[in-house]
C-alpha positions as CSV (number, residue, x, y, z in Angstrom):
1,X,0.0,0.0,0.0
2,X,1.3,3.4,-0.9
3,X,2.1,6.1,1.6
4,X,-0.7,8.4,0.3
5,X,-3.3,5.6,0.6
6,X,-2.3,5.0,4.2
7,X,-2.5,8.7,4.8
8,X,-6.0,8.8,3.3
9,X,-7.1,5.9,5.5
10,X,-5.8,7.7,8.6
11,X,-7.5,11.0,7.5
12,X,-10.8,9.0,7.0
13,X,-10.5,7.7,10.6
14,X,-10.0,11.2,11.8
15,X,-13.0,12.5,9.8
16,X,-15.1,9.5,11.1
17,X,-14.2,10.4,14.7
18,X,-15.0,14.1,14.2
19,X,-18.3,13.1,12.5
20,X,-19.4,10.8,15.4
21,X,-18.4,13.5,17.9
22,X,-20.2,16.2,16.0
23,X,-17.0,18.3,15.8
24,X,-16.5,20.8,13.0
25,X,-13.0,21.9,14.1
26,X,-10.3,19.2,14.2
27,X,-8.0,21.3,16.3
28,X,-9.2,20.2,19.8
29,X,-8.8,16.5,18.9
30,X,-5.8,16.5,16.7
31,X,-3.1,16.1,19.4
32,X,-4.8,13.0,20.8
33,X,-5.6,11.6,17.4
34,X,-2.1,11.9,16.0
35,X,-0.7,10.5,19.2
36,X,-2.8,7.4,18.7
37,X,-1.9,7.3,15.0
38,X,1.9,8.1,14.8
39,X,3.1,8.8,11.3
40,X,6.1,10.6,9.8
41,X,6.1,14.3,9.2
42,X,5.1,14.3,5.5
43,X,2.3,11.9,6.1
44,X,0.9,14.0,8.9
45,X,1.1,17.2,6.9
46,X,-0.8,15.6,4.0
47,X,-3.3,13.9,6.3
48,X,-3.8,17.1,8.3
49,X,-4.4,19.0,5.0
50,X,-7.0,16.5,3.9
51,X,-8.9,16.6,7.2
52,X,-8.7,20.4,7.5
53,X,-9.6,21.0,3.8
54,X,-12.5,18.5,4.0
55,X,-13.9,20.1,7.2
56,X,-13.4,23.7,6.0
57,X,-15.4,22.9,2.9
58,X,-17.8,20.4,4.4
59,X,-21.0,22.4,3.9
60,X,-20.3,22.7,0.1
61,X,-19.1,19.1,-0.1
62,X,-22.3,17.9,1.6
63,X,-24.4,19.9,-0.9
64,X,-22.5,18.3,-3.8
65,X,-22.9,14.8,-2.3
66,X,-26.6,15.4,-1.7
67,X,-27.1,16.6,-5.2
68,X,-25.4,13.6,-6.9
69,X,-26.4,10.8,-4.5
70,X,-29.9,10.6,-5.7
71,X,-32.5,9.1,-3.3
72,X,-29.9,9.1,-0.5
73,X,-30.2,11.4,2.5
74,X,-26.7,12.3,3.8
75,X,-27.6,11.6,7.4
76,X,-28.9,8.1,6.5
77,X,-25.7,7.1,4.7
78,X,-23.2,4.9,6.6
79,X,-20.8,7.1,8.5
80,X,-17.8,5.5,6.7
81,X,-19.4,6.0,3.2
82,X,-20.3,9.6,4.0
83,X,-16.8,10.4,5.1
84,X,-15.1,8.6,2.2
85,X,-17.3,10.6,-0.1
86,X,-16.4,13.9,1.7
87,X,-12.7,13.2,1.5
88,X,-12.9,12.2,-2.2
89,X,-15.0,15.2,-3.2
90,X,-12.6,17.5,-1.4
91,X,-9.7,16.0,-3.5
92,X,-11.7,16.1,-6.7
93,X,-12.8,19.7,-6.4
94,X,-10.3,21.5,-4.3
95,X,-6.9,19.8,-4.9
96,X,-5.2,20.3,-8.3
97,X,-2.3,17.9,-7.6
98,X,-4.5,14.8,-7.4
99,X,-5.8,13.5,-10.7
100,X,-9.5,12.8,-10.6
101,X,-9.1,9.1,-11.5
102,X,-6.7,8.7,-8.6
103,X,-9.0,10.4,-6.1
104,X,-11.9,8.1,-7.3
105,X,-9.8,5.0,-7.3
106,X,-8.4,5.7,-3.8
107,X,-11.9,6.2,-2.5
108,X,-13.1,2.9,-4.0
109,X,-10.2,1.0,-2.6
110,X,-10.7,2.5,0.9
111,X,-14.4,1.7,0.7
112,X,-13.6,-1.9,-0.1
113,X,-11.4,-2.0,3.1
114,X,-13.6,0.0,5.5
115,X,-17.1,-0.1,4.0
116,X,-19.8,-2.7,3.3
117,X,-20.0,-5.0,0.4
118,X,-22.0,-2.3,-1.6
119,X,-19.9,0.7,-0.5
120,X,-17.4,0.7,-3.3
121,X,-20.1,0.5,-6.0
122,X,-22.1,3.3,-4.4
123,X,-19.1,5.5,-3.9
124,X,-17.9,4.9,-7.5
125,X,-21.3,5.9,-8.9
126,X,-21.6,9.1,-6.9
127,X,-18.0,10.2,-7.5
128,X,-18.2,9.3,-11.2
129,X,-21.2,11.6,-11.6
130,X,-19.6,14.4,-9.7
131,X,-16.4,14.1,-11.8
132,X,-18.3,14.2,-15.1
133,X,-20.6,17.1,-14.2
134,X,-18.6,19.4,-12.0
135,X,-15.4,21.3,-12.6
136,X,-12.8,21.9,-9.9
137,X,-13.5,24.8,-7.6
138,X,-10.7,27.3,-7.5
């Protein structure tokens, strides 16, 4: 497994924790989280950027997911699936250094590991629609 995939998995775990705790700001929990998930400096910088970027843009990200996940209420999605989608949508729309196909593939692979049997297909379908219909946000 690549270093960036591992970082995305750790970022997903942090987003999951924040979601369950109802936290919008990762700052109060980051010291404890990173102490429990020790990683090297570059990995932490990338992971922290993913978490902070996702949380900072979460309202817009959630609107996008709701728009493209037809017949799915965001609050009724599995917490893991919701946060994989949030992380991937952040990478698709706000990061220029990650090719869209990489962001989508990484989300699918993470869904296979952490989600249900249907998660990867669901996430692939939503992200594919978002990628085809939206342009990156500058």
